[in-house]
Backbone as CSV, one residue per row, in Angstrom:
resi,resn,N_x,N_y,N_z,CA_x,CA_y,CA_z,C_x,C_y,C_z
1,MET,22.750,-9.528,5.079,22.494,-10.814,4.568,23.582,-11.582,3.562
2,ASP,24.225,-12.861,4.134,25.498,-13.036,3.116,24.966,-13.870,1.582
3,LYS,25.717,-14.022,1.069,26.028,-14.375,-0.221,24.926,-15.665,-0.744
4,ALA,24.996,-16.514,0.332,24.119,-17.811,0.318,22.745,-17.543,0.236
5,GLN,22.677,-16.708,1.405,21.209,-16.308,1.586,20.645,-15.359,0.379
6,ARG,21.050,-14.824,-0.379,20.667,-14.056,-1.688,20.597,-14.783,-2.320
7,ASP,21.570,-16.012,-2.671,21.676,-17.060,-3.648,20.186,-17.626,-3.590
8,LEU,19.935,-17.896,-2.280,18.703,-18.820,-2.084,17.259,-18.077,-2.447
9,ILE,17.166,-16.664,-2.122,16.129,-16.013,-2.353,16.075,-16.064,-3.717
10,ASP,17.133,-15.429,-4.459,17.108,-15.466,-6.088,16.724,-16.790,-6.636
11,ILE,16.811,-18.095,-6.300,16.687,-19.256,-6.599,14.959,-19.381,-6.514
12,MET,14.849,-19.126,-5.090,12.962,-18.886,-4.709,12.280,-17.939,-5.943
13,VAL,12.511,-16.983,-5.840,12.118,-15.910,-6.870,12.251,-16.488,-8.320
14,ARG,13.121,-16.928,-8.607,13.180,-17.552,-10.536,12.023,-18.689,-10.386
15,ASN,11.849,-19.555,-9.307,11.054,-20.575,-9.570,9.876,-19.838,-9.301
16,VAL,9.225,-19.115,-8.615,8.140,-18.218,-8.704,7.471,-17.785,-10.048
17,LEU,8.333,-17.372,-10.772,8.499,-16.740,-12.088,8.029,-18.003,-12.983
18,ARG,8.637,-18.909,-13.118,8.833,-19.784,-13.654,7.750,-20.583,-14.042
19,LYS,7.105,-20.652,-12.514,5.880,-21.098,-12.076,4.764,-20.742,-13.031
20,HIS,4.912,-19.373,-12.914,3.608,-18.566,-13.309,3.956,-18.420,-14.682
21,LYS,4.992,-19.016,-15.652,5.626,-18.976,-16.603,5.709,-17.356,-17.046
22,ALA,6.381,-16.423,-16.167,6.488,-15.290,-16.618,7.875,-14.877,-17.282
23,ASP,7.899,-13.974,-18.205,9.330,-14.011,-18.851,10.293,-13.561,-17.967
24,ILE,11.313,-14.444,-17.477,12.456,-13.940,-16.526,13.126,-12.785,-17.153
25,THR,13.161,-12.589,-18.480,14.041,-11.630,-18.885,13.442,-10.374,-18.692
26,LEU,12.089,-10.265,-18.336,11.160,-9.228,-18.267,11.337,-8.095,-19.632
27,ASN,11.471,-8.632,-20.482,11.559,-7.760,-21.937,9.987,-7.229,-22.203
28,THR,9.218,-8.136,-21.958,7.587,-7.627,-21.898,7.149,-6.957,-21.348
29,LEU,7.859,-6.565,-20.177,7.291,-5.543,-19.482,7.640,-3.915,-19.361
30,ASP,6.618,-3.082,-18.892,7.055,-1.961,-19.019,8.083,-1.070,-18.054
31,LYS,8.464,-0.139,-17.879,9.682,0.178,-16.859,8.896,0.347,-15.502
32,ASN,7.659,0.494,-15.377,6.613,0.561,-14.219,6.652,-0.514,-13.357
33,GLU,6.282,-1.408,-14.614,5.846,-2.994,-14.172,7.320,-3.614,-13.458
34,LYS,8.465,-3.328,-14.185,9.965,-3.687,-13.891,9.824,-3.122,-12.527
35,GLU,9.608,-1.719,-12.094,10.080,-1.365,-10.736,8.766,-1.927,-9.928
36,GLU,7.673,-2.422,-10.132,6.942,-3.184,-9.203,7.615,-3.879,-8.729
37,ILE,7.897,-5.086,-9.789,8.402,-6.388,-9.100,9.817,-6.392,-8.700
38,LYS,10.735,-5.444,-8.831,11.649,-5.247,-8.403,11.497,-4.775,-6.654
39,ASN,10.752,-3.760,-6.725,10.076,-3.300,-5.293,9.458,-5.052,-4.600
40,ILE,8.774,-5.546,-5.008,7.992,-6.571,-4.173,9.717,-7.540,-4.078
41,ILE,10.379,-7.929,-4.600,11.576,-8.813,-4.651,12.217,-8.222,-3.387
42,GLN,12.379,-6.995,-3.253,13.257,-6.406,-2.084,12.792,-6.578,-0.754
43,ASN,11.318,-6.533,-0.972,10.302,-6.771,0.206,10.315,-7.920,0.747
44,ILE,10.155,-9.265,-0.312,10.349,-10.383,-0.003,11.782,-10.914,0.552
45,GLN,12.914,-10.220,0.119,14.247,-10.587,0.411,14.182,-9.824,1.947
46,SER,13.748,-8.655,2.124,13.738,-8.124,3.544,13.092,-9.149,4.571
47,GLU,11.947,-9.633,4.280,11.125,-10.551,5.204,11.792,-11.530,5.484
48,VAL,12.542,-12.446,4.126,12.942,-13.434,4.583,14.296,-13.244,5.284
49,GLU,15.225,-12.220,5.369,16.207,-11.933,6.242,15.570,-11.799,7.664
50,GLN,14.668,-11.050,8.034,14.188,-11.161,9.257,13.883,-12.090,9.745
51,PHE,13.449,-12.918,9.127,12.752,-14.130,9.014,14.017,-15.207,9.959
52,LEU,15.071,-15.003,9.000,16.389,-15.903,9.125,17.006,-15.475,10.362
53,ASN,17.153,-14.406,10.763,17.599,-13.123,11.661,16.744,-13.873,13.181
54,LYS,15.497,-13.878,12.908,14.893,-14.237,14.162,15.203,-15.383,14.536
55,LYS,15.310,-16.493,13.634,15.735,-17.874,14.088,17.034,-18.026,14.316
56,LYS,17.937,-16.981,13.853,19.537,-17.370,14.678,19.269,-17.239,16.506
57,SER,18.404,-16.294,16.366,18.420,-15.662,18.113,17.965,-16.695,18.800
């Protein structure tokens, strides 16, 4: 995945967090919650990457 795609995904994730008024700095979350969010974001990035790769084909 190139930098432009990663940047786009990061923007989308930040927008979702803002929409739900989540603390973007994650200061209020414990270690397990941070890890869960990290895994969810990685899964989203993977799905978006797969989708974009299919569109290129």
